[in-house]
N, C-alpha and C positions, 0 to 999 in steps of 0.2 A: 504494500500500500504506500502511496506517495505521502511523504511527510509534509503537512501544510507549511511548516517552517522552512524547509529546504526546497519544496516544490518539485523534487525529483526523487527517484528511487533507483537503486542499483540492485538487480536481481541476477543471481548467477546460476548457471547450469553447466554440466560438463557433458560433452559429446565427443566420442572418438579422440580422446586425448587433447581436446580443445576446450578451453573455458569460454563460455559465451556469457557476456555481461549484457543483460537487457537494461537499457536506460529508458526509464519511464518518466514522463512529466516534462519539465521545463528547466533548462539550464540558462541562467542569465547572470548579469553582473552582481546580483545580490547573493548568489549561492555558488559561484564558481569555485571559491576556495574549498568549500565542503565537497563539491563535485570532484575536484582534482585530488583532494586528500582521500576520498573514498576509492577513486580509481587507482591511485598509487598503492594504497594498502591492499586492495584486492589483487592487483597485478603482481605486486612484489611477493605476495604470499603463495602465488600459484607456481608450482614447479614444472608444469607441462610446457610443451614446445610452442604453443600458439594460443592467442586470445582473439576472439571476435567480439566487437562491440555492435550489438544489435540496436538499431535506432528506431525500430518499428513503433515503439510507444513514446517516442520523443516528439513533443509538439513544437519546441523552439530551442535553439542554441545560439548564444551570443558569440561574438568574436573572442571574448575571454574564455568561453567554454571550448571553442575550437583550439585556442592556444593550449589549454590544459590537455587536450587530446594529443596535440603535437608533442608536448613534453613527455607524455606517456609513451608515444611512438618512439621517441629518441631513446628513452630509458630501455624500452624493450629491445631496440636495435643493439644497444650496447651489451645487452645480455644474450644476444643472438637468438631472440625469440621473435616469432612472426606475429603481426597485428593486422587485422582487417576490419573494415566497417561493412555493415550490411543493412538491408531493409530500410533505406533512408526515405522518409516522406519526400515528395517532389520538391517542396520549398527548401528543405534542408539539403537535398541533393544538388539543387541549383546553386546554393551558397558554396557547397564543397567544390563544385566544378568551377565556379567563378573565381574563387580564391586560389585555385590550383592545388587544393589539398589532395585531390584524387591523383596527383602526380607524385605525392609523397607517401600516401597511405592507400593501399588497395581497397577499392570499394566494389561491393557485389550487390546484385539486386535481391538475392535471397540468402537466408541463413545457410541453407544446404550448399549453395554454391560457394559461399565463403568458407565453410568448414572443409569442403572438398579441396579448395585451393590451398589452404594453410596446412593441410595434412599431407600434401604431396612431398 
């Protein structure tokens, strides 16, 4: 359930040696610090080879939220772990493409295609 204080929730599931983090709600300037901290804690504690961030339940993400994801991607890269994004709502996909994030982090239309790609 989304916390009204933070406006987002991170829900985790594991599939085929891949951690999927479902991001539900809204990430904006008011809660980016909590969002980044939650992602850092979750990704740091996972020993598997890949993580997929599932945006299906995300209604909004600010530039500060995108920066948090970029920092997570850099940390994962330093640890030789794969990161992918999936199931982006059209408005968020447009932001990702416009800012060039899709040139830095792999983006997939579905969870299954993201998991397949990171487990190769």
